[in-house]
Phi, psi and omega in degrees: 000326185292319183293320178294322178292320179290320183289326176291318177295321178291321178296313179296321178296316182294323178294313182289331171290324178290330177279335179278331186301314181295329184286332182286322181284337180287344177282347185289132182277146174250132181248139184228140175296143187295330182286333177281328181285319179240078179280173183053040176259164185292307184204166179225135180223134185243132175254110186287339177292311182266359182054048180232151173242140170268125177248114183269124177278328173210195184285347183244331191247139179212165169227160183253136176243130177278122185265145179268309183220156178237124180230124179052042179083356179260130178263124190255151181234138180277132178247000000 
C-alpha cells in the first residue's frame, strides 16, 4: 500500500510538472530588428533619448516604433 501511494504521488507530480512547463516557456519574449519587421522602407532613424525609431515609408511620411532594447547598434522590438 505504501508503494502505490508513493507511485501515485510521483505520477501526479510528473503530470503537473508537464502541464506547467509549456506555460512557463510561452512567456518568453521574442525580439526582432526593426529593419526585419518592416522591410522595404525608405529609411530608418533611431532616437536614443526617447528610445523610438522613425520608420520612413517615403521621403515625407513616417511612423514611430517604440524600441525595447538596442544590441550592437540594432534596435529591437518585442513581437
